[in-house]
C-alpha positions in Angstrom: -5.7 61.6 -8.7 -4.6 58.2 -10.0 -6.3 56.8 -13.0 -9.0 54.0 -12.5 -6.8 51.5 -14.5 -3.9 52.3 -12.2 -6.0 51.5 -9.2 -7.1 48.2 -10.7 -3.5 47.3 -11.5 -2.5 48.2 -7.9 -5.1 45.8 -6.6 -3.9 42.9 -8.8 -1.9 40.3 -6.8 1.7 40.1 -7.9 3.8 37.0 -7.9 4.8 35.6 -4.5 8.3 36.1 -3.4 10.4 34.5 -0.7 9.5 37.4 1.6 5.8 37.7 0.6 3.1 38.1 3.1 2.1 34.4 2.9 5.5 33.2 4.2 4.8 34.0 7.9 1.6 32.1 7.6 3.3 29.1 6.1 6.0 29.3 8.9 3.3 29.4 11.5 1.5 26.4 10.0 4.7 24.4 10.0 5.5 25.4 13.6 2.0 24.4 14.6 2.3 21.0 12.9 5.7 20.5 14.6 4.2 21.3 18.0 1.3 19.0 17.3 3.7 16.2 16.6 5.9 16.9 19.6 2.8 17.0 21.8 1.9 13.5 21.0 2.2 10.7 23.5 5.7 9.1 23.2 4.3 5.8 22.0 2.6 7.4 19.0 5.7 9.4 18.1 7.7 6.2 18.3 5.3 4.3 16.0 5.5 6.9 13.4 9.3 7.1 13.5 9.5 3.3 13.6 7.3 3.0 10.5 10.3 4.4 8.5 12.7 1.9 10.1 10.4 -1.1 9.5 9.8 -0.2 5.9 13.5 0.4 5.4 14.4 -3.1 6.7 11.5 -4.8 5.0 12.3 -3.5 1.6 15.9 -4.4 1.9 14.7 -7.9 1.4 11.2 -8.0 -0.1 12.2 -7.0 -3.8 15.1 -9.4 -3.7 13.3 -12.5 -2.4 13.1 -14.1 -5.9 16.7 -13.3 -6.6 17.8 -14.8 -3.3 15.8 -18.0 -3.7 17.2 -18.6 -7.2 20.7 -17.2 -7.1 21.6 -17.9 -3.4 19.4 -20.7 -2.1 19.5 -22.5 -5.5 15.8 -23.1 -6.1 14.3 -23.6 -9.5 12.8 -20.5 -10.9 9.4 -22.2 -11.2 9.5 -23.3 -7.6 10.7 -19.9 -6.5 8.0 -18.2 -8.4 5.3 -20.4 -6.9 6.7 -19.8 -3.4 6.8 -16.0 -3.9 3.2 -16.3 -5.2 2.1 -18.0 -2.1 3.9 -15.4 0.0 2.2 -12.6 -1.8 -1.2 -14.1 -1.2 -0.4 -14.5 2.5 0.9 -10.9 2.7 -2.2 -9.4 1.1 -5.0 -11.9 1.7 -3.8 -12.4 5.3 -4.3 -8.8 6.1 -8.0 -9.6 6.5 -7.0 -11.4 9.7 -5.1 -8.4 10.9 -8.2 -6.6 12.2 -9.7 -9.5 14.3 -6.2 -10.4 15.6 -5.6 -6.8 16.7 -9.1 -6.6 18.4 -8.4 -9.9 20.2 -4.9 -9.3 21.4 -4.4 -5.5 21.2 -2.5 -3.3 18.7 0.8 -3.4 20.5 0.9 -7.2 20.9 -0.1 -7.7 17.3 2.7 -5.4 16.1 5.3 -7.1 18.3 4.1 -10.6 17.2 4.2 -9.6 13.6 7.8 -8.3 13.9 8.8 -11.5 15.7 7.4 -13.5 12.7 9.5 -11.4 10.3 12.6 -11.7 12.5 12.4 -15.5 12.6 11.7 -15.6 8.8 14.8 -13.6 8.0 16.9 -15.7 10.3 15.6 -18.9 8.6 16.2 -17.4 5.2 19.8 -16.9 6.1 20.0 -20.6 7.1 18.4 -21.6 3.9 21.7 -21.1 2.1 22.9 -24.3 3.8 19.5 -26.1 4.1 17.3 -25.1 1.1 14.2 -26.7 2.6 14.2 -24.0 5.3 13.3 -21.4 2.6 9.7 -22.6 2.5 8.8 -21.7 6.1 11.1 -18.7 6.0 9.3 -17.0 3.1 5.9 -17.7 4.7 7.0 -16.1 8.0 8.5 -13.1 6.2 5.2 -12.6 4.4 3.0 -13.2 7.4 4.6 -10.3 9.4 3.4 -7.4 7.2 0.0 -9.0 6.9 -0.5 -8.4 10.7 1.7 -5.4 11.3 0.4 -2.9 8.7 -3.3 -2.8 9.8 -2.3 -2.6 13.5 0.3 0.1 12.8 -2.3 2.3 10.9 -5.0 1.6 13.5 -2.6 2.7 16.3 -2.0 6.0 14.6 -5.7 6.6 13.7 -7.1 5.8 17.2 -4.8 8.0 19.1 -5.4 11.4 17.5 -8.5 13.5 17.2 -10.6 13.2 14.0 -9.4 16.5 12.6 -5.7 15.4 13.0 -6.1 12.1 11.2 -5.3 13.2 7.7 -2.0 14.9 8.8 -0.7 12.0 10.9 -1.7 9.4 8.4 0.1 11.4 5.7 3.2 11.6 8.0 3.0 7.9 8.6 2.6 7.2 4.9 5.5 9.4 4.1 7.7 7.5 6.5 6.7 4.2 4.9 7.3 5.5 1.4 10.8 6.8 2.4 11.7 3.5 3.8 10.4 1.6 0.8 12.4 3.8 -1.6 15.7 3.8 0.3 15.6 0.1 1.4 16.1 -1.5 -2.1 18.8 1.0 -3.1 20.8 0.3 0.1 20.4 -3.4 -0.1 21.4 -3.6 -3.8 24.9 -2.6 -2.8 25.0 -5.0 0.1 23.5 -8.1 -1.4 26.1 -8.5 -4.1 28.8 -8.6 -1.4 27.4 -11.2 1.0 23.7 -12.1 0.8 23.9 -14.3 3.9 25.4 -11.6 6.0 22.7 -9.2 4.8 19.9 -11.6 5.9 21.4 -12.3 9.3 22.1 -8.7 9.8 18.5 -7.8 8.9 17.3 -10.5 11.4 19.3 -8.8 14.1 18.0 -5.4 12.9 14.4 -6.5 13.2 15.0 -8.0 16.7 16.1 -4.6 17.8 13.0 -3.0 16.1 10.8 -5.6 17.9 12.4 -4.6 21.3 11.9 -1.0 20.5 8.2 -1.6 19.9 7.9 -3.5 23.1 9.6 -0.9 25.3 8.4 2.4 23.7 4.7 1.8 23.2 3.8 1.0 26.8 1.3 -1.5 28.2 -1.6 1.0 28.5 -2.7 2.8 25.5 -4.5 6.2 25.7 -7.7 6.7 23.7 -9.0 9.9 22.1 -11.0 11.8 24.6 -14.7 11.3 24.2 -17.2 14.0 24.9 -18.5 14.0 28.5 -22.0 12.5 28.7 -24.7 14.9 29.5 -26.2 14.7 33.0 -29.4 12.6 33.2 -32.2 15.0 34.2 -34.7 12.3 34.7 -34.2 9.5 37.3 -36.2 7.0 35.3 -34.6 7.9 31.9 -32.9 4.5 31.5 -36.2 2.7 32.0 -38.0 5.0 29.6 -35.3 4.4 27.0 -35.6 0.7 27.4 -39.4 0.9 26.9 -38.9 3.1 23.8 -36.3 0.7 22.4 -38.7 -2.2 22.8 -41.5 -0.3 21.2 -39.4 0.6 18.2 -38.0 -2.9 17.6 -40.4 -3.8 14.7 -39.8 -0.4 13.1 -36.0 -0.8 13.2 -36.3 -4.3 11.7 -38.3 -3.0 8.8 -35.8 -0.2 8.2 -32.9 -2.6 8.3 -34.3 -4.7 5.5 -33.8 -2.0 2.9 -30.1 -1.4 3.7 -29.5 -5.1 3.5 -31.0 -5.2 0.0 -29.0 -2.1 -1.0 -25.8 -3.7 0.3 -26.5 -6.8 -1.8 -27.0 -4.8 -4.9 -23.8 -2.9 -4.1 -21.8 -6.1 -3.8 -23.2 -7.2 -7.2 -22.2 -3.9 -8.7 -18.7 -4.3 -7.3 -18.1 -7.5 -9.3 -16.8 -5.7 -12.4 -14.2 -3.5 -10.5 -13.2 -6.5 -8.4 -12.3 -8.4 -11.6 -10.4 -5.5 -13.1 -8.6 -4.9 -9.7 -7.5 -8.6 -9.7 -6.3 -8.3 -13.3 -4.4 -5.1 -12.5 -2.6 -6.8 -9.6 -1.9 -9.8 -11.7 -0.1 -7.7 -14.2 1.6 -5.6 -11.6 3.2 -8.5 -9.8 4.9 -9.6 -13.0 6.9 -6.4 -12.6 7.2 -6.6 -8.8 8.3 -10.3 -8.7 10.5 -10.7 -11.8 12.2 -7.3 -12.4 14.9 -8.3 -9.9 15.7 -11.6 -11.7 15.7 -9.8 -15.0 18.0 -7.1 -13.7 20.4 -9.7 -12.4 20.5 -11.5 -15.8 20.7 -8.4 -18.0 22.5 -5.7 -16.1 23.5 -5.5 -12.4 21.5 -6.3 -9.3 22.2 -2.7 -8.2 20.0 -1.6 -11.1 17.0 -3.0 -9.1 17.7 -0.5 -6.4 17.3 2.4 -8.8 14.3 0.9 -10.4 12.5 0.5 -7.0 13.5 4.0 -5.9 12.0 5.4 -9.1 8.9 3.4 -8.6 8.4 4.5 -5.0 9.3 8.2 -5.6 6.8 8.5 -8.5 4.0 7.0 -6.5 4.7 9.2 -3.4 5.1 12.4 -5.4 2.5 12.1 -8.2 -0.5 10.2 -6.8 -1.6 12.6 -4.1 -1.8 15.7 -6.3 -3.5 13.7 -9.1 -6.0 12.0 -6.7 -8.9 14.4 -7.5 -8.5 14.1 -11.3 -8.2 10.4 -11.0 -11.5 10.3 -9.1 -13.3 12.4 -11.6 -12.0 10.7 -14.8 -14.2 8.4 -16.8 -13.6 4.9 -15.4 -13.4 3.0 -18.7 -11.0 5.5 -20.4 -8.8 5.6 -17.3 -8.5 1.8 -17.0 -7.8 1.4 -20.7 -5.2 4.2 -20.6 -3.5 2.6 -17.5 -3.2 -0.8 -19.1 -1.9 0.8 -22.2 0.8 2.6 -20.2 1.7 -0.7 -18.5 2.0 -2.3 -21.9 4.4 0.4 -23.1 6.4 0.2 -19.9 6.9 -3.6 -20.1 7.6 -3.4 -23.8 10.3 -0.8 -23.1 11.8 -2.9 -20.3 12.2 -5.7 -22.9 15.0 -3.6 -24.6 17.2 -4.9 -21.8 19.6 -2.1 -20.9 19.5 -0.2 -17.6 18.2 3.1 -19.2 15.4 1.1 -20.9 14.5 -0.5 -17.5 14.3 2.9 -15.9 12.2 4.4 -18.7 9.9 1.3 -18.8 9.5 1.6 -15.0 8.5 5.2 -15.3 5.8 4.3 -17.9 4.6 1.3 -16.0 4.5 3.3 -12.7 2.4 6.0 -14.3 -0.2 3.4 -15.3 -0.3 1.9 -11.8 -0.6 5.4 -10.2 -3.8 6.0 -12.1 -5.1 2.4 -12.0 -4.8 1.3 -8.3 -6.2 4.4 -6.7 -9.2 4.5 -9.1 -9.9 0.8 -8.5 -10.1 1.4 -4.8 -12.4 4.4 -5.3 -14.6 2.3 -7.5 -14.9 -0.4 -4.9 -15.7 2.1 -2.2 -18.2 3.8 -4.5 -20.1 0.6 -5.0 -20.1 -0.4 -1.3 -20.5 3.0 0.3 -22.0 1.7 3.6 -19.1 -0.6 4.3 -15.7 0.8 3.2 -13.8 -1.6 5.4 -15.2 -4.5 3.4 -14.4 -2.7 0.1 -10.7 -2.3 1.1 -10.6 -5.8 2.5 -11.8 -7.0 -0.9 -9.1 -4.9 -2.5 -6.4 -6.5 -0.4 -7.8 -9.9 -1.3 -7.7 -9.2 -5.0 -4.0 -8.2 -4.6 -3.3 -11.6 -3.0 -5.1 -13.5 -5.8 -3.4 -11.5 -8.6 0.0 -12.0 -7.0 -0.6 -15.7 -6.5 -1.6 -16.2 -10.2 1.2 -14.0 -11.6 3.9 -15.7 -9.5 2.9 -19.2 -10.7 2.4 -18.2 -14.3 5.5 -15.9 -14.4 7.8 -18.6 -12.9 7.1 -21.0 -15.7 7.2 -18.3 -18.5 10.4 -16.8 -17.2 12.1 -20.2 -17.0 11.0 -21.1 -20.5 12.5 -18.0 -22.1 15.6 -18.1 -19.9 16.3 -21.6 -21.1 15.8 -20.5 -24.7 18.2 -17.7 -24.3 15.5 -15.1 -25.1 14.8 -13.7 -21.7 13.7 -10.3 -23.2 10.7 -12.1 -24.6 9.3 -12.5 -21.1 8.4 -8.8 -21.0 6.9 -9.1 -24.5 4.5 -11.7 -23.1 3.7 -9.4 -20.2 3.1 -6.5 -22.6 0.8 -8.6 -24.7 -1.3 -9.4 -21.6 -1.4 -5.7 -20.8 -2.7 -5.0 -24.3 -5.4 -7.8 -23.9 -6.4 -6.2 -20.6 -6.8 -2.8 -22.2 -9.0 -4.3 -25.0 -11.1 -6.1 -22.4 -11.5 -2.9 -20.4 -12.6 -1.0 -23.5 -15.5 -3.4 -24.0 -16.4 -4.4 -20.5 -15.2 -1.8 -17.9 -18.3 0.4 -18.3 -18.3 4.2 -17.9 -19.4 4.8 -14.4 -17.8 7.7 -12.6 -16.7 7.6 -9.0 -17.8 10.3 -6.6 -15.0 12.8 -6.2 -14.4 13.4 -2.5 -13.8 16.9 -1.2 -10.6 15.8 0.4 -9.4 12.5 -1.2 -7.6 10.2 1.1 -3.9 9.8 0.6 -3.1 6.4 -1.0 -1.2 3.9 1.0 1.3 1.5 -0.5 0.5 -2.2 -0.3 2.9 -4.4 -2.2 5.7 -2.2 -3.3 5.2 1.4 -3.4 2.8 1.2 -6.3 0.4 -1.3 -5.3 -0.4 0.8 -2.6 -1.1 0.7 -3.9 -4.3 2.2 -2.2 -5.4 -0.9 -0.3 -4.9 0.3 3.2 -8.0 0.2 5.4 -6.7 3.0 7.7 -7.2 5.7 5.1 -11.0 5.0 5.2 -10.9 6.5 8.7 -10.1 10.0 7.5 -13.2 12.0 8.0 
């Protein structure tokens, strides 16, 4: 008879192997997910696949706008920085208009119109090489496209699957966007050095094809998720009775609505502190996003920017989802202070000037933004729990304000140190601002903890891969 200890050891689970009992389960899950995707309506499949193509084309130009305006078009860095700042504000702040435009004209029309805006903007940007004044409307059009496209794209995905399927398909759509954002800059870095004008014109043609693909693959009529069938009305006068009951309860409902209004006002007041730190976070982030390309062109090679952006996107896509629960449970004050400290170390490392230093600094900076942006979004939602759409709309607006301020300030600071021949000092100034932000967070951020959700929503990128930076309203629709 076997010994009792032997029986216990026999019941202990051993390490899983490639042929373990869980493998068939995993295979069945993957097959089920594949069948779920293949069973979708053609328009929804096309939107998810086109999300990768749109992000790929968009990020073949977005990180290089500053470099193109200065090196190719010939604008002064201060003018280019201000123009990029305005474009950033339009791209993020303009997303607030995305929802009402989509409701008014429909999701498909909104996406097609947004892609037309970007196509025209890219074509004009190519012409700006010969006529620099064309760069101003070109950049505005290039920025206005994503402001309308992204909310409509996510809403298209969310409204065409069942509630239980939303997390999976939003994750698939986000993965497609992240893949395009990571590969786009790397591919463009090798093309832009050869012929920037040809790249811009080629991208304009590319987006014209993408626009046509949206027009012809989505279809005019859009299916909706099936709603439960209404129960038969057993009473002929039920509608009249319901109307009388509604009239009788009017005063009671009005009294009940007064308290939520007061709670909502208190929630908005409580959101002021995270709104300020969210704006500060985006202000510092856009120094990196807007000026790392100009710095790479001066100190190394424009192709280094491709590797920098690939590293940034890959880290956000791979690290933020598994860390989401810990980020949500962490002390808010300590997390914000630590994030700003990491951004300080990252920008200080970039100031060393060589490509390895830029990559190492990018890794440190990205780690800070991974922690910071998701937690800022969670704090906003936690303080306005009854209106998450408003919370994420505020988050997008803070990104626009931060990007506007950093573009204007950064343009003048970068020009000053470039003229003095001390361009590395630009990042020392940014690092000093990150340090000041960390100190201010230590004293004023507070220590409130955000509620940790059972299934935290996957973050969505917003301005580059990082500033997604968690500001996408569609993730709020995950049940």
